[in-house]
C-alpha positions as CSV (number, residue, x, y, z in Angstrom):
1,M,-17.4,-11.3,14.1
2,A,-14.8,-8.6,14.2
3,S,-15.1,-7.5,10.6
4,E,-18.8,-7.0,11.1
5,A,-18.1,-4.2,13.7
6,T,-16.1,-2.2,11.6
7,G,-18.4,-2.3,8.4
8,V,-16.0,-4.2,6.2
9,S,-17.4,-7.6,5.0
10,G,-17.0,-10.0,2.1
11,L,-13.7,-10.7,0.5
12,A,-11.9,-7.8,2.0
13,G,-13.2,-8.2,5.4
14,R,-12.1,-12.0,5.4
15,Y,-8.5,-10.9,4.2
16,A,-8.4,-8.2,6.7
17,T,-9.4,-10.3,9.6
18,A,-6.8,-13.0,8.8
19,L,-4.0,-10.3,8.4
20,F,-5.3,-8.9,11.8
21,D,-5.2,-12.2,13.5
22,L,-1.8,-13.0,12.1
23,A,-0.4,-9.5,13.2
24,D,-2.0,-10.1,16.8
25,Q,-0.2,-13.4,17.1
26,Q,3.1,-11.7,16.1
27,Q,2.3,-8.9,18.4
28,A,3.1,-6.5,15.6
29,L,0.0,-4.8,15.0
30,D,1.5,-1.2,15.2
31,A,4.4,-2.1,12.5
32,I,2.1,-3.8,10.1
33,A,-0.5,-0.9,10.4
34,A,2.4,1.7,9.4
35,D,3.3,-0.5,6.7
36,L,-0.4,-0.8,5.3
37,I,-0.8,3.0,5.8
38,K,2.3,3.7,3.7
39,L,1.1,1.0,0.8
40,R,-2.2,2.9,0.9
41,Q,-0.6,6.2,0.5
42,M,1.5,5.0,-2.5
43,I,-1.7,3.7,-4.2
44,E,-3.6,6.8,-3.5
45,E,-0.5,8.8,-5.1
46,S,0.2,6.6,-8.0
47,P,-2.5,6.3,-10.8
48,E,-0.1,3.5,-12.4
49,L,-0.1,1.5,-9.1
50,A,-3.8,1.8,-8.7
51,R,-4.2,0.6,-12.4
52,L,-1.8,-2.3,-11.8
53,I,-3.8,-3.6,-8.7
54,R,-7.1,-3.1,-10.6
55,S,-6.3,-4.5,-13.8
56,P,-7.7,-8.0,-14.7
57,V,-5.6,-8.0,-18.2
58,M,-2.1,-8.3,-16.3
59,S,-1.5,-11.9,-15.2
60,R,-0.8,-12.9,-11.8
61,D,2.8,-13.5,-12.3
62,V,3.3,-9.9,-13.4
63,Q,1.2,-8.5,-10.7
64,A,2.9,-10.5,-8.0
65,R,6.3,-9.5,-9.3
66,A,5.6,-6.0,-9.6
67,M,4.1,-6.0,-6.0
68,A,7.1,-7.6,-4.6
69,T,9.5,-5.4,-6.0
70,L,7.4,-2.5,-4.9
71,A,7.2,-3.8,-1.4
72,E,10.9,-4.5,-1.1
73,K,11.8,-0.9,-2.5
74,A,9.4,0.5,0.1
75,E,11.0,-1.5,2.6
76,L,7.7,-2.9,3.9
77,G,8.0,-5.5,6.6
78,T,8.3,-9.5,5.8
79,T,4.7,-10.1,7.0
80,V,3.1,-7.6,4.6
81,R,5.5,-8.3,1.7
82,N,4.3,-11.9,2.1
83,F,0.6,-11.0,2.5
84,V,0.7,-8.9,-0.6
85,G,2.2,-11.7,-2.4
86,V,-0.4,-14.1,-1.4
87,V,-3.1,-11.8,-2.4
88,A,-1.4,-11.0,-5.7
89,R,-1.0,-14.8,-6.4
90,N,-4.7,-15.2,-5.5
91,R,-5.7,-12.6,-8.0
92,R,-7.2,-10.3,-5.2
93,L,-5.3,-7.1,-5.8
94,F,-8.4,-5.2,-6.5
95,A,-9.5,-5.7,-2.9
96,L,-6.3,-4.4,-1.6
97,T,-7.5,-1.0,-0.7
98,G,-10.6,-2.6,1.2
99,I,-8.3,-5.0,3.0
100,I,-6.3,-2.1,4.3
101,K,-9.1,-0.3,5.5
102,G,-10.6,-3.4,7.2
103,F,-7.4,-3.9,8.8
104,L,-7.3,-0.5,10.2
105,G,-10.8,-0.6,11.3
106,L,-10.2,-3.6,13.3
107,L,-7.1,-1.9,14.9
108,A,-9.4,1.2,15.7
109,V,-12.0,-1.2,17.5
110,R,-9.2,-3.1,19.4
111,R,-8.0,0.4,20.6
112,G,-11.3,1.6,21.4
113,E,-10.9,4.5,18.7
114,V,-13.1,6.1,16.4
115,T,-12.1,6.7,12.9
116,A,-12.7,10.0,11.4
117,E,-11.9,10.6,7.8
118,V,-10.6,14.1,7.1
119,T,-10.2,15.3,3.6
120,A,-8.1,18.4,3.0
121,A,-7.1,20.3,-0.1
122,Q,-3.6,20.2,0.7
123,A,-1.4,18.5,3.4
124,L,-2.0,19.5,7.0
125,T,0.5,20.6,9.2
126,T,1.2,19.1,12.7
127,G,-0.3,21.9,14.6
128,Q,-3.4,21.7,12.2
129,L,-3.9,18.0,12.7
130,T,-3.6,18.3,16.6
131,A,-6.2,21.1,16.5
132,I,-8.5,18.8,14.5
133,N,-7.9,15.8,16.7
134,E,-8.4,17.7,19.8
135,Q,-11.9,19.1,18.5
136,L,-12.9,15.8,17.4
137,N,-12.1,14.3,20.7
138,R,-14.3,17.0,22.2
139,A,-17.1,16.6,20.1
140,I,-17.3,12.7,20.1
141,G,-16.3,12.0,23.7
142,S,-13.9,9.2,22.7
143,K,-10.4,8.5,21.4
144,V,-10.3,9.6,17.7
145,A,-7.9,8.2,15.2
146,V,-7.8,10.7,12.2
147,D,-7.1,9.5,8.8
148,V,-6.2,12.4,6.6
149,R,-6.5,12.4,2.9
150,V,-5.6,15.0,0.4
151,D,-7.7,16.0,-2.5
152,P,-7.1,19.3,-4.1
153,A,-10.4,19.1,-6.0
154,I,-12.3,20.5,-2.7
155,I,-10.3,23.8,-3.3
156,G,-10.2,24.5,0.5
157,G,-11.6,23.6,3.7
158,L,-12.3,20.3,5.2
159,V,-14.6,17.3,4.7
160,V,-14.8,15.4,7.9
161,K,-16.7,12.0,8.3
162,V,-17.1,10.1,11.4
163,G,-19.3,6.9,10.9
164,S,-22.2,7.7,9.1
165,R,-22.1,11.5,9.9
166,M,-20.3,13.8,7.7
167,V,-19.5,17.7,8.0
168,D,-18.6,19.2,4.6
169,G,-16.9,22.6,4.9
170,S,-15.2,22.5,1.8
171,L,-15.0,25.5,-0.6
172,R,-16.2,23.4,-3.5
173,T,-19.6,22.5,-1.7
174,K,-20.0,26.3,-0.6
175,L,-19.4,27.3,-4.1
176,T,-21.9,24.9,-5.4
177,R,-24.5,25.9,-3.0
178,L,-23.9,29.5,-4.0
179,Q,-24.3,28.6,-7.6
180,L,-27.6,26.7,-7.1
181,A,-28.9,29.6,-4.9
182,M,-28.1,32.3,-7.7
183,R,-30.0,30.1,-10.3
184,G,-33.0,30.5,-8.0
185,I,-33.0,34.2,-8.4
């Protein structure tokens, strides 16, 4: 099964696989992936939206209407709008970020890419992103899709995760190590 190869299973994996198959039939993998990345970014940047999709208190109608309005304002494609509507009506919005991750994982497998999650303290410039991509391509030896997240809590530096391997070059981690070393004196 395709979802097993990406590490996504369960509910999110089933929905991601269904959306992937639909997108593949429509020959719209790239367009749907772009819409999903935009939706994921909106969820990450808005605590209110994250609360909406995770709230068991709000009715399915309220969630469905809110997501339909959001999808329309964000100019998401019809397939993604309809899919999010189905997810909302089925009371599965809590799994939306997992579904997006699963879809993008399936797409990476299809393209023969390895996905690298890069966390930075601030948004990266195009030049920085290109340099990171080149270094990862050389280190891994295959095509790498870089998924960048911004987390100001790491203070500076980068955290790079590829599969089960992680390199933490963040300033926060270095300060924590220094603090632990100082306690030992």
